C-alpha positions in Angstrom: 4.8 -57.2 -90.2 1.8 -56.0 -88.1 3.4 -57.4 -85.0 6.6 -55.4 -85.5 4.6 -52.2 -86.1 2.6 -52.9 -82.9 5.8 -53.4 -81.0 7.3 -50.1 -82.3 4.1 -48.3 -81.5 4.1 -49.7 -77.9 7.8 -48.7 -77.4 7.0 -45.2 -78.5 4.0 -45.0 -76.2 6.1 -46.3 -73.3 8.7 -43.7 -73.9 6.2 -40.9 -73.8 4.8 -42.3 -70.6 8.3 -42.4 -69.0 8.9 -38.8 -70.0 5.6 -37.7 -68.4 6.2 -39.6 -65.3 9.7 -38.0 -64.9 8.1 -34.6 -65.1 5.5 -35.6 -62.5 8.2 -37.0 -60.2 10.1 -33.7 -60.3 7.0 -31.8 -59.4 6.2 -34.2 -56.5 9.8 -33.9 -55.2 9.6 -30.1 -55.2 6.2 -30.2 -53.4 7.7 -32.6 -50.8 10.6 -30.3 -50.1 8.2 -27.3 -49.7 5.9 -29.4 -47.4 8.9 -30.3 -45.2 10.0 -26.7 -44.9 6.5 -25.6 -44.0 6.2 -28.4 -41.4 9.5 -27.4 -39.8 8.3 -23.8 -39.7 5.0 -24.7 -38.1 6.7 -26.9 -35.5 9.1 -24.1 -34.6 6.3 -21.7 -34.2 4.5 -24.1 -31.9 7.5 -24.0 -29.5 9.8 -26.8 -30.7 13.4 -26.2 -31.3 14.5 -26.0 -34.9 16.8 -29.0 -34.6 14.1 -31.2 -33.0 11.6 -30.0 -35.6 13.9 -30.9 -38.5 14.7 -34.3 -37.0 11.0 -35.1 -36.6 10.1 -34.0 -40.1 13.1 -35.9 -41.5 12.0 -39.1 -39.7 8.4 -38.8 -40.8 9.5 -38.1 -44.3 11.9 -41.0 -44.3 9.2 -43.4 -43.1 6.8 -42.2 -45.8 9.5 -42.7 -48.4 10.1 -46.3 -47.3 6.4 -47.1 -47.5 6.2 -45.4 -50.9 9.2 -47.3 -52.3 7.7 -50.6 -51.2 4.4 -49.9 -52.9 6.1 -48.5 -56.0 8.3 -51.7 -56.2 5.3 -53.9 -56.1 3.4 -51.8 -58.7 6.4 -51.7 -61.0 7.0 -55.5 -60.7 3.4 -56.1 -61.6 3.5 -53.7 -64.6 6.7 -55.4 -65.8 5.1 -58.8 -65.8 2.1 -57.4 -67.8 4.5 -55.8 -70.3 6.4 -59.0 -70.7 3.3 -61.0 -71.2 2.0 -58.6 -73.8 5.2 -58.5 -75.8 5.4 -62.3 -75.7 1.9 -62.5 -77.1 2.8 -60.1 -79.9 5.9 -62.0 -80.9 4.5 -65.5 -80.7 3.3 -65.2 -84.3 6.8 -64.3 -85.5 8.3 -67.7 -84.8 
């Protein structure tokens, strides 16, 4: 019975963590958009055309997103392995 309660507690904790991360992600996305607009504005003020500035900022942002996605994938994969291992250890006594 203790294992089932431990599993329920962990599920509840994970749900809270997911909600908090979703809030953080929305905040990060808003800041990213603001940062891109500021970068375009500064490049235009430095003498670059708006179209060229937007392309440069888009390309830099896209490259950063690709790097982030790769790192996030590796991190999530590792966390998933750890969760599976923990749940397996909690349920071994139930057999």
